N, C-alpha and C positions, 0 to 999 in steps of 0.2 A: 135863518130863513124859515118862514112859516108857510105851511100849505093852506091856501084859501079854499080851493075847490079842485076836484078831479071829476072828469066826465069823459064819456066816449061818444063820438059823433061820426057817423059815416066811416067807420074803421079807422078813425083818428083819435088818439088819446090826447085829451086836453088837460093840462095841469096849470094851475095858477098859484104863484107864490108871492109873498110879500117880503121884500128884502131891500134894505138901504133906501127907504122912502120911494121904492119903485114896485110896480107889479111886474112880474116876469110871467108871460103867458107862453107856455111851451106846448107845441103841437108835435106829436110823434106818430110816424107811420113806418113800420118795419125798422130798418136801420137808419132812417133819415129823421131829422128833427128841425123844426123852425122855432126860434124864440124871439118874442117881441118884448121890449122893455117900455113900460109906460109909467111916467111919473105919477105918484099918488095925487099930486097937486092938479093933474089934468082931469081928474074925475071927482065928482061930488061925493060919491060913495061906491062901495063895492058892487052894488047892483048894476051900475053902469058898465061893468066888465062884460055883461051879457052881449053887448054889441059885437064882441070878438068871436062869438059862436053863432052869429046870425047866418042865415042861408047864404047871403051874398058874400060875407067874409069867408065862410068855410069853403065856398066855391073857389075863391082866389087862393086859399091855402092849398086846396086839392090840386089846383093847376100848377102851383109851385112844386108840390110834391111830385107830380108827374114829370116835370122838367128836371128835378133833382135826381129822381130815379133813373131817367134816361141818361143824364150826364154821368152818373155813377156807372151804369152799364157800359157806356161808350168807353169810359176810362179803363174799366176792368178788362175790356177786350184788347186794349193796347199793352197789357202786361205780358 
């Protein structure tokens, strides 16, 4: 697995890896993470990966993080 890029946006760590002819785009916030797998064949070049940290996409990622954090809190309350 090869690291392509690492950056931090809106308190979210973004890591991009190349592995088995796929890009793995990992978003981390606290103890929660989201990973998207994209075939290298779906993109003309690595620069096209930037669409995954556009404002619109990052807003969707943050919304999912909020839902995931709430689900985790709810579940921990049931222990």
